[in-house]
C-alpha beads as a LAMMPS data file, in Angstrom:
LAMMPS data file: protein, C-alpha beads

159 atoms
158 bonds

1 atom types
1 bond types

-500.0 500.0 xlo xhi
-500.0 500.0 ylo yhi
-500.0 500.0 zlo zhi

Masses

1 110.0

Atoms # bond

1 1 1 260.765 229.015 -460.373
2 1 1 257.693 228.819 -458.539
3 1 1 257.975 229.452 -454.546
4 1 1 257.656 226.410 -452.819
5 1 1 255.770 228.212 -450.224
6 1 1 253.144 230.195 -451.705
7 1 1 253.239 228.914 -456.095
8 1 1 254.079 232.047 -457.297
9 1 1 256.295 232.266 -460.272
10 1 1 258.046 235.594 -459.707
11 1 1 261.180 234.859 -457.849
12 1 1 264.297 236.893 -457.582
13 1 1 267.777 235.557 -457.326
14 1 1 269.716 237.054 -454.527
15 1 1 273.164 235.107 -454.624
16 1 1 274.760 232.393 -456.817
17 1 1 277.159 230.070 -456.122
18 1 1 278.973 227.670 -457.921
19 1 1 280.249 224.386 -455.992
20 1 1 283.289 222.162 -457.059
21 1 1 281.025 219.652 -458.318
22 1 1 279.129 221.944 -461.243
23 1 1 276.189 222.361 -458.928
24 1 1 274.742 225.783 -459.079
25 1 1 273.267 226.939 -455.617
26 1 1 270.999 229.785 -456.060
27 1 1 269.284 232.147 -452.667
28 1 1 266.002 233.261 -454.153
29 1 1 263.213 235.427 -452.786
30 1 1 259.551 235.198 -453.386
31 1 1 258.052 238.633 -454.789
32 1 1 254.809 238.147 -453.282
33 1 1 255.275 236.393 -449.949
34 1 1 258.679 237.535 -449.216
35 1 1 259.825 233.845 -448.404
36 1 1 263.465 233.123 -449.165
37 1 1 264.556 229.481 -450.395
38 1 1 267.744 227.655 -452.003
39 1 1 267.682 225.831 -455.153
40 1 1 270.199 223.481 -456.666
41 1 1 270.697 223.080 -460.369
42 1 1 273.111 220.734 -461.698
43 1 1 273.618 220.212 -465.800
44 1 1 272.074 217.004 -466.812
45 1 1 274.212 214.254 -468.716
46 1 1 273.520 211.142 -470.104
47 1 1 271.842 208.456 -468.608
48 1 1 273.870 205.825 -467.125
49 1 1 273.507 202.095 -466.201
50 1 1 274.609 200.735 -463.318
51 1 1 275.386 196.813 -463.944
52 1 1 274.366 194.743 -461.107
53 1 1 276.252 191.663 -459.056
54 1 1 273.189 189.925 -461.319
55 1 1 273.409 190.903 -464.611
56 1 1 270.855 193.709 -464.426
57 1 1 271.383 196.804 -465.661
58 1 1 269.261 199.656 -463.995
59 1 1 269.653 203.743 -464.601
60 1 1 272.112 205.153 -462.013
61 1 1 270.041 206.732 -459.418
62 1 1 272.068 209.654 -457.374
63 1 1 269.635 210.073 -454.562
64 1 1 269.661 206.280 -453.819
65 1 1 273.716 206.358 -453.791
66 1 1 272.950 209.588 -451.554
67 1 1 270.337 207.431 -449.327
68 1 1 273.007 204.553 -448.849
69 1 1 275.391 207.011 -447.772
70 1 1 273.283 208.499 -445.183
71 1 1 272.120 205.569 -443.978
72 1 1 275.923 204.369 -443.031
73 1 1 276.802 207.790 -441.726
74 1 1 273.726 207.663 -439.289
75 1 1 274.146 209.010 -435.993
76 1 1 277.885 209.710 -436.947
77 1 1 279.288 213.344 -437.297
78 1 1 278.949 213.348 -441.192
79 1 1 277.373 216.231 -442.392
80 1 1 274.913 216.678 -444.989
81 1 1 277.078 218.875 -446.926
82 1 1 280.038 216.616 -446.643
83 1 1 277.638 213.383 -447.907
84 1 1 276.771 215.724 -451.035
85 1 1 280.254 216.441 -451.817
86 1 1 281.216 212.571 -451.605
87 1 1 278.148 211.898 -454.166
88 1 1 279.142 214.827 -456.534
89 1 1 282.689 213.415 -456.486
90 1 1 281.471 209.916 -457.357
91 1 1 279.641 211.477 -460.192
92 1 1 282.005 213.289 -461.631
93 1 1 284.069 210.021 -461.367
94 1 1 281.117 208.047 -463.422
95 1 1 281.117 210.970 -466.116
96 1 1 284.036 208.979 -467.614
97 1 1 282.106 206.053 -468.304
98 1 1 279.943 206.303 -471.305
99 1 1 277.001 204.019 -470.524
100 1 1 277.389 201.750 -467.868
101 1 1 279.325 201.510 -464.583
102 1 1 279.553 198.340 -462.654
103 1 1 278.159 198.518 -459.418
104 1 1 281.192 197.359 -457.820
105 1 1 283.264 200.620 -458.900
106 1 1 280.388 202.233 -457.646
107 1 1 280.569 200.650 -454.053
108 1 1 284.077 200.867 -454.222
109 1 1 284.223 204.859 -454.699
110 1 1 282.079 205.249 -451.582
111 1 1 284.337 203.139 -449.378
112 1 1 287.607 204.737 -450.486
113 1 1 285.666 208.205 -449.375
114 1 1 284.113 206.822 -445.929
115 1 1 287.617 205.172 -445.031
116 1 1 288.780 208.237 -445.111
117 1 1 286.046 210.214 -442.806
118 1 1 284.376 208.251 -440.726
119 1 1 285.662 204.367 -440.260
120 1 1 282.216 203.172 -438.503
121 1 1 279.778 204.529 -441.644
122 1 1 282.871 202.716 -443.438
123 1 1 282.127 198.996 -442.122
124 1 1 278.495 199.643 -441.974
125 1 1 278.113 200.494 -445.970
126 1 1 280.928 197.414 -446.200
127 1 1 278.749 195.211 -444.585
128 1 1 275.821 195.956 -446.904
129 1 1 277.818 196.336 -450.082
130 1 1 279.832 193.258 -449.449
131 1 1 277.035 191.352 -447.929
132 1 1 278.947 190.868 -444.217
133 1 1 276.976 186.973 -443.533
134 1 1 278.616 186.682 -439.726
135 1 1 280.160 188.568 -436.961
136 1 1 283.708 187.210 -438.258
137 1 1 283.115 189.322 -441.352
138 1 1 282.668 192.237 -439.681
139 1 1 286.085 191.277 -437.342
140 1 1 287.958 190.894 -440.353
141 1 1 286.970 194.349 -442.034
142 1 1 287.582 195.905 -438.573
143 1 1 291.058 194.397 -438.117
144 1 1 291.896 195.464 -441.875
145 1 1 291.090 198.981 -440.882
146 1 1 293.126 198.476 -437.415
147 1 1 296.107 197.770 -439.533
148 1 1 295.925 200.199 -442.110
149 1 1 295.812 203.902 -441.023
150 1 1 292.574 206.466 -441.853
151 1 1 294.312 206.919 -445.198
152 1 1 294.705 203.151 -446.038
153 1 1 298.262 202.731 -445.701
154 1 1 300.107 200.410 -443.343
155 1 1 300.832 202.292 -439.931
156 1 1 304.541 202.421 -439.342
157 1 1 304.753 200.329 -436.254
158 1 1 302.850 197.768 -438.468
159 1 1 305.650 197.177 -440.826

Bonds

1 1 1 2
2 1 2 3
3 1 3 4
4 1 4 5
5 1 5 6
6 1 6 7
7 1 7 8
8 1 8 9
9 1 9 10
10 1 10 11
11 1 11 12
12 1 12 13
13 1 13 14
14 1 14 15
15 1 15 16
16 1 16 17
17 1 17 18
18 1 18 19
19 1 19 20
20 1 20 21
21 1 21 22
22 1 22 23
23 1 23 24
24 1 24 25
25 1 25 26
26 1 26 27
27 1 27 28
28 1 28 29
29 1 29 30
30 1 30 31
31 1 31 32
32 1 32 33
33 1 33 34
34 1 34 35
35 1 35 36
36 1 36 37
37 1 37 38
38 1 38 39
39 1 39 40
40 1 40 41
41 1 41 42
42 1 42 43
43 1 43 44
44 1 44 45
45 1 45 46
46 1 46 47
47 1 47 48
48 1 48 49
49 1 49 50
50 1 50 51
51 1 51 52
52 1 52 53
53 1 53 54
54 1 54 55
55 1 55 56
56 1 56 57
57 1 57 58
58 1 58 59
59 1 59 60
60 1 60 61
61 1 61 62
62 1 62 63
63 1 63 64
64 1 64 65
65 1 65 66
66 1 66 67
67 1 67 68
68 1 68 69
69 1 69 70
70 1 70 71
71 1 71 72
72 1 72 73
73 1 73 74
74 1 74 75
75 1 75 76
76 1 76 77
77 1 77 78
78 1 78 79
79 1 79 80
80 1 80 81
81 1 81 82
82 1 82 83
83 1 83 84
84 1 84 85
85 1 85 86
86 1 86 87
87 1 87 88
88 1 88 89
89 1 89 90
90 1 90 91
91 1 91 92
92 1 92 93
93 1 93 94
94 1 94 95
95 1 95 96
96 1 96 97
97 1 97 98
98 1 98 99
99 1 99 100
100 1 100 101
101 1 101 102
102 1 102 103
103 1 103 104
104 1 104 105
105 1 105 106
106 1 106 107
107 1 107 108
108 1 108 109
109 1 109 110
110 1 110 111
111 1 111 112
112 1 112 113
113 1 113 114
114 1 114 115
115 1 115 116
116 1 116 117
117 1 117 118
118 1 118 119
119 1 119 120
120 1 120 121
121 1 121 122
122 1 122 123
123 1 123 124
124 1 124 125
125 1 125 126
126 1 126 127
127 1 127 128
128 1 128 129
129 1 129 130
130 1 130 131
131 1 131 132
132 1 132 133
133 1 133 134
134 1 134 135
135 1 135 136
136 1 136 137
137 1 137 138
138 1 138 139
139 1 139 140
140 1 140 141
141 1 141 142
142 1 142 143
143 1 143 144
144 1 144 145
145 1 145 146
146 1 146 147
147 1 147 148
148 1 148 149
149 1 149 150
150 1 150 151
151 1 151 152
152 1 152 153
153 1 153 154
154 1 154 155
155 1 155 156
156 1 156 157
157 1 157 158
158 1 158 159
């Protein structure tokens, strides 16, 4: 592993941790400049194709998924660690698909998770994913959220 600061190829691993999503997080130190940095290692799996609404297929892009979630959570109290956890969980679910997955499935997986942690981020993501075309569509989605509790179940007073 080359040091990102000086380019030296000799680095030492100080600490290794494995997350629930099978990502190895390693703290490293450069033997030349002494600076510390973190690397993330993940097992490369078979290429997964995403089947878009228009019928087009494109390779699954973890960073594109992460970017969409980050945009939805902009200026919200959702940490990058939590976003990384969501992306990891979704990737783990997608491992069950052999060659391709419908983009709708990915969108629904994101919405399930965002609804539990931040309702504003949920509505933001839903507005892009479901292509809201009017303020009425936003209001309908907000009413649905208000009828159901944070966990997605109907609240007692609504029954």
